[in-house]
C-alpha positions in Angstrom: 85.4 90.7 93.2 83.2 87.7 92.6 80.8 87.1 89.8 77.7 87.9 91.9 79.1 91.2 92.9 80.0 92.1 89.3 76.6 91.1 88.2 75.0 93.2 90.9 77.0 96.3 89.9 76.1 95.8 86.3 72.4 95.4 87.1 72.4 98.5 89.3 74.3 100.6 86.7 71.9 99.6 83.9 68.5 99.6 85.7 66.7 102.1 88.0 64.6 100.8 90.9 62.2 102.9 92.9 62.1 100.8 96.0 63.1 97.5 97.6 59.9 95.7 96.3 61.1 96.4 92.7 64.5 95.0 93.4 62.9 91.9 95.0 60.6 91.4 92.0 63.5 91.7 89.6 65.5 89.2 91.6 62.7 86.7 91.6 62.2 87.0 87.9 66.0 86.8 87.3 66.1 83.7 89.5 63.4 82.0 87.4 65.1 82.9 84.2 68.4 81.4 85.4 66.7 78.3 86.7 65.0 78.0 83.3 68.3 78.1 81.5 69.8 75.5 83.9 66.8 73.2 83.8 64.4 73.8 80.9 62.0 71.3 82.4 61.6 73.3 85.6 57.9 73.7 86.3 57.0 77.1 87.9 53.5 77.6 89.2 52.8 81.4 89.4 49.8 80.9 91.6 51.9 79.3 94.4 54.9 81.6 94.4 53.7 85.0 93.1 51.7 87.3 95.3 50.6 90.8 94.9 52.4 93.5 96.8 49.0 94.7 98.1 48.0 91.3 99.5 47.2 91.6 103.2 47.0 88.4 105.1 44.4 87.8 107.7 44.9 85.5 110.7 42.8 82.3 110.3 40.7 81.4 113.3 41.4 77.8 114.1 39.3 76.1 116.7 40.7 73.3 118.7 39.1 70.9 121.1 41.0 69.0 123.8 39.8 65.5 124.9 40.0 64.1 128.4 43.5 62.7 127.8 44.8 66.1 126.6 44.9 65.3 122.9 44.0 68.2 120.7 41.9 68.1 117.6 41.0 70.8 115.0 37.2 71.2 114.8 
């Protein structure tokens, strides 16, 4: 059994998760902690990577025009 499998078993025996989202959140936080130990100068911007579980994305309406040669341009 590898180190990752042993670590996963230890985590699951010590912590209780209610759903997959909690497991994913924990893994993301663990990843950042490990990266921070490996590279203390690592710069993490929470606004870029962290999103709320309740965020619902909406499709953006992009308008494109096509010129006489068939080239497209966002308008």
